[in-house]
C-alpha positions as CSV (number, residue, x, y, z in Angstrom):
1,M,0.0,0.0,0.0
2,E,2.8,2.4,0.8
3,S,4.5,1.9,-2.6
4,R,1.2,2.8,-4.3
5,V,0.9,6.0,-2.2
6,A,4.5,6.8,-3.0
7,K,3.8,6.4,-6.7
8,L,0.8,8.7,-6.4
9,E,2.8,11.3,-4.6
10,A,5.5,11.2,-7.2
11,L,2.9,11.6,-9.9
12,A,1.4,14.5,-8.1
13,E,4.7,16.3,-7.8
14,S,5.5,15.8,-11.5
15,T,2.1,17.0,-12.4
16,D,2.6,20.1,-10.3
17,K,5.9,20.9,-12.1
18,R,4.3,20.4,-15.5
19,L,1.4,22.7,-14.6
20,S,3.8,25.4,-13.5
21,L,5.6,25.1,-16.8
22,V,2.3,25.4,-18.7
23,E,1.4,28.5,-16.7
24,T,4.7,30.1,-17.5
25,D,4.3,29.3,-21.2
26,L,0.8,30.7,-21.2
27,R,1.9,34.0,-19.5
28,S,4.7,34.5,-22.1
29,L,2.3,33.7,-25.0
30,S,-0.3,36.1,-23.6
31,A,2.3,38.9,-23.4
32,K,3.4,38.3,-27.0
33,L,-0.2,38.3,-28.2
34,D,-0.9,41.6,-26.4
35,K,2.2,43.1,-28.1
36,Y,1.2,42.0,-31.6
37,F,-2.4,43.0,-31.0
38,L,-1.4,46.5,-30.2
39,L,1.0,46.6,-33.2
40,G,-1.9,45.4,-35.4
41,I,-4.2,48.1,-34.1
42,A,-1.6,50.7,-34.8
43,A,-1.0,49.5,-38.3
44,I,-4.8,49.5,-39.0
45,V,-5.2,53.0,-37.7
46,G,-2.2,54.2,-39.7
47,L,-3.5,52.5,-42.9
48,A,-6.9,54.1,-42.3
49,G,-5.3,57.5,-42.0
50,L,-3.4,57.0,-45.2
51,I,-6.5,56.0,-47.1
52,A,-8.5,58.9,-45.6
53,K,-5.7,61.3,-46.7
54,G,-5.6,59.8,-50.2
55,F,-9.3,60.3,-50.7
56,G,-9.1,63.8,-49.3
57,W,-11.2,63.1,-46.2
58,L,-8.6,64.6,-44.0
């Protein structure tokens, strides 16, 4: 019985480590997506300004 509990404890520890790695990866991915989202918004606004200027709306 003790060997089974020891295996479960080892499995729980490895699962905890893997979950912490997943959390870290998700945080870094979220930060990258935020950066690219803002860059995309800036590009769209800039392109809209160029189009408006070209059509004489501004």
